[in-house]
C-alpha positions as CSV (number, residue, x, y, z in Angstrom):
1,T,0.0,0.0,0.0
2,A,1.0,3.6,-0.3
3,L,1.2,3.9,3.4
4,A,3.5,1.0,3.8
5,L,6.0,2.5,1.3
6,V,6.7,5.5,3.6
7,V,7.6,3.5,6.6
8,V,11.2,2.9,5.9
9,A,13.1,5.9,4.5
10,G,16.5,4.3,5.1
11,V,18.1,1.5,7.0
12,V,21.3,1.0,9.1
13,A,23.2,-2.2,8.8
14,L,23.8,-3.8,12.1
15,A,27.0,-5.6,13.3
16,H,26.4,-6.3,16.9
17,A,26.0,-9.8,18.2
18,G,26.3,-13.0,16.2
19,P,23.4,-15.4,15.5
20,A,24.0,-17.6,18.5
21,D,23.9,-14.5,20.8
22,Y,20.3,-13.8,19.7
23,V,18.9,-17.1,21.1
24,M,17.7,-16.9,24.7
25,P,20.0,-19.0,26.9
26,I,18.2,-22.1,28.1
27,E,18.7,-21.1,31.8
28,K,16.8,-17.8,31.1
29,H,13.6,-19.8,30.6
30,T,12.0,-19.7,34.0
31,T,10.1,-23.1,34.1
32,P,11.0,-26.7,33.3
33,K,8.6,-26.5,30.3
34,G,10.3,-23.4,28.9
35,R,13.8,-24.9,29.4
36,A,12.7,-28.2,27.7
37,L,11.3,-26.4,24.7
38,A,14.4,-24.2,24.4
39,T,16.6,-27.3,24.5
40,K,14.5,-29.2,22.0
41,Y,14.2,-26.5,19.5
42,R,17.7,-24.9,19.8
43,P,18.8,-26.0,16.3
44,Q,15.6,-24.4,14.7
45,L,16.1,-21.2,16.7
46,L,19.7,-21.0,15.6
47,E,18.6,-21.3,12.0
48,F,16.0,-18.6,12.5
49,S,18.6,-16.3,14.1
50,D,21.1,-17.0,11.3
51,Y,18.5,-15.9,8.7
52,I,17.8,-12.6,10.5
53,Y,21.5,-11.9,11.0
54,H,22.6,-12.5,7.4
55,C,19.5,-11.7,5.4
56,L,17.9,-8.8,7.3
57,P,20.8,-6.6,8.4
58,Y,18.4,-3.8,9.2
59,V,16.6,-6.0,11.8
60,E,18.1,-7.0,15.2
61,I,16.7,-9.5,17.6
62,R,16.3,-8.0,21.0
63,N,15.7,-9.7,24.4
64,G,16.2,-13.2,22.9
65,L,14.5,-15.7,20.7
66,G,12.9,-18.5,22.5
67,F,9.8,-19.6,24.4
68,K,8.0,-17.0,26.4
69,R,4.7,-16.7,28.3
70,V,2.2,-13.9,28.6
71,P,3.5,-11.5,31.3
72,K,1.4,-11.5,34.5
73,E,-0.5,-14.6,33.5
74,P,-0.1,-17.6,35.9
75,A,-0.5,-20.3,33.3
76,D,2.7,-21.7,31.9
77,D,1.5,-21.5,28.3
78,R,4.6,-21.2,26.1
79,Y,4.8,-19.2,22.9
80,A,7.5,-19.5,20.3
81,A,8.7,-15.8,20.5
82,V,10.9,-13.3,18.9
83,W,11.5,-9.6,19.8
84,I,13.0,-7.5,17.0
85,R,14.1,-3.9,16.5
86,A,13.6,-2.4,13.1
87,E,16.2,0.2,12.3
88,Q,15.0,3.0,10.1
89,A,16.0,6.6,9.4
90,P,13.8,9.4,10.6
91,D,10.9,10.0,8.3
92,A,8.5,13.0,8.5
93,A,5.6,11.1,6.7
94,F,5.8,8.2,9.1
95,A,6.0,10.6,12.1
96,A,2.9,12.4,11.0
97,L,0.8,9.2,11.0
98,P,-1.6,8.5,14.0
99,L,0.0,6.1,16.5
100,E,-2.3,3.3,15.6
101,R,-1.3,3.6,11.9
102,Q,2.4,3.7,12.8
103,A,2.0,0.5,14.8
104,S,-0.1,-1.1,12.0
105,A,2.5,-0.3,9.4
106,M,5.4,-1.7,11.6
107,F,3.5,-4.9,12.4
108,S,2.4,-5.5,8.8
109,R,6.0,-5.0,7.6
110,Y,7.9,-6.8,10.2
111,G,5.6,-8.7,12.6
112,V,3.7,-10.8,10.0
113,P,6.9,-12.1,8.3
114,M,8.3,-13.0,11.7
115,L,5.1,-14.8,12.6
116,S,5.3,-16.7,9.3
117,R,8.8,-17.9,10.0
118,L,8.1,-18.9,13.6
119,A,5.1,-20.9,12.4
120,A,7.3,-22.7,9.9
121,L,9.8,-24.0,12.4
122,P,9.8,-27.8,12.1
123,G,7.9,-29.5,14.8
124,I,6.3,-26.4,16.4
125,Q,2.8,-26.8,15.0
126,S,2.3,-30.3,16.2
127,D,3.9,-29.8,19.6
128,P,1.3,-29.7,22.4
129,D,3.7,-27.9,24.7
130,V,3.8,-24.9,22.4
131,H,0.6,-22.8,22.9
132,G,1.2,-20.3,20.2
133,F,3.4,-17.5,18.8
134,S,4.6,-14.1,20.0
135,V,6.2,-11.3,18.2
136,A,7.3,-7.9,19.6
137,V,8.4,-5.2,17.2
138,E,10.2,-2.1,18.4
139,W,11.3,1.1,16.7
140,V,12.5,4.5,17.6
141,K,9.8,6.9,18.6
142,P,9.6,9.8,16.1
143,G,10.9,13.0,17.6
144,S,12.7,11.4,20.5
145,D,16.3,12.3,21.5
146,P,18.6,10.5,18.9
147,N,21.3,10.2,21.6
148,R,18.8,8.5,24.0
149,P,15.9,7.4,21.9
150,T,12.6,6.2,23.3
151,M,11.5,2.9,21.8
152,E,8.0,2.2,20.9
153,I,7.0,-1.5,21.2
154,L,4.1,-3.5,19.9
155,A,3.9,-7.0,21.4
156,M,1.4,-9.7,20.6
157,F,0.6,-13.3,21.6
158,A,-1.7,-15.6,19.6
159,D,-2.6,-19.3,19.7
160,K,-1.4,-21.7,17.0
161,A,-4.7,-22.5,15.4
162,S,-5.7,-18.8,14.7
163,T,-2.2,-18.0,13.6
164,R,-2.2,-20.8,11.1
165,A,-5.7,-19.8,9.8
166,F,-4.5,-16.1,9.5
167,L,-1.4,-17.0,7.6
168,S,-3.3,-19.3,5.3
169,K,-5.8,-16.5,4.7
170,T,-8.8,-18.5,6.0
171,L,-9.1,-16.1,9.0
172,P,-9.6,-12.4,8.3
173,A,-6.9,-10.2,9.7
174,V,-9.5,-8.1,11.7
175,E,-10.6,-11.3,13.5
176,Y,-7.1,-12.4,14.2
177,V,-6.2,-9.1,15.7
178,K,-9.3,-9.0,17.7
179,N,-8.6,-12.3,19.4
180,M,-4.8,-11.9,20.0
181,K,-3.3,-10.5,23.2
182,L,-1.9,-7.1,22.1
183,T,0.0,-4.5,24.1
184,F,1.7,-1.2,23.0
185,F,4.5,0.4,25.1
186,D,5.8,3.9,24.8
187,G,9.3,3.3,26.2
188,D,8.7,1.9,29.7
189,K,5.1,3.1,29.8
190,E,2.5,0.4,29.1
191,V,-0.2,2.1,26.9
192,G,-2.3,-1.0,26.4
193,R,-4.2,-2.1,23.3
194,L,-4.2,-0.2,20.0
195,P,-6.7,-0.6,17.2
196,I,-4.3,-1.9,14.6
197,E,-4.9,-3.0,11.1
198,V,-2.9,-5.6,9.1
199,W,-2.2,-5.5,5.4
200,D,0.1,-7.2,2.9
201,D,3.7,-5.8,2.7
202,N,6.4,-7.6,0.8
203,F,9.2,-5.2,2.0
204,L,11.3,-7.9,3.7
205,G,11.1,-10.1,0.7
206,S,12.2,-7.5,-1.8
207,Y,14.3,-4.8,-0.2
208,K,18.1,-4.9,-0.7
209,V,20.5,-2.8,1.4
210,P,22.7,-0.8,-1.1
211,G,26.2,-2.2,-1.0
212,Y,25.4,-5.1,1.3
213,E,26.7,-8.5,0.2
214,I,25.5,-11.6,1.9
215,E,28.2,-13.9,3.3
216,K,29.3,-16.5,0.8
217,G,27.3,-19.8,1.2
218,K,24.3,-18.2,2.8
219,V,20.9,-18.3,1.1
220,C,18.1,-15.9,1.8
221,S,14.7,-17.2,1.0
């Protein structure tokens, strides 16, 4: 859509941690179920991380890639989860959008492809110990201090069945969003739910960073 095209005005290649550093250490999972899942699926998580590191240099995994549960909920329902930071240059058109449109654009561009990749991890869909999927997308708040930027964060949790139906286009996006657990944060401040929309955006599958060459032997698909 025309809206989606204004979201990223430029990107910054990242060269921080390596792929293995993005995966949550097994001991960081707080229950036996979480640790068991982190151990069982470590090869798949490493492959996921390797893809992000080499193929999406303008995206960085934050706070680990692993199996999380919904904050403040007592049940130990585990979600295959990733938290990413999307690096982008300041853009006046994006900054002028209402907050819910900014969040919608970022989730459509980055969150949905991450969901698709999580759902494709071998074994996840049939594993009864994996309740669903979680994606958090963060970006620099427009107008915040560039030296100490405030991050805006949209975090979601959704069960496997509805995610599978959404990704296969048998569940409308509006119904999927309505039923997911969705929270927006303005820095450390929890704002709560936003009325976001989801649309098709093929940016991650088509954008190439000028001058960036993928490491020999790596395949991005």
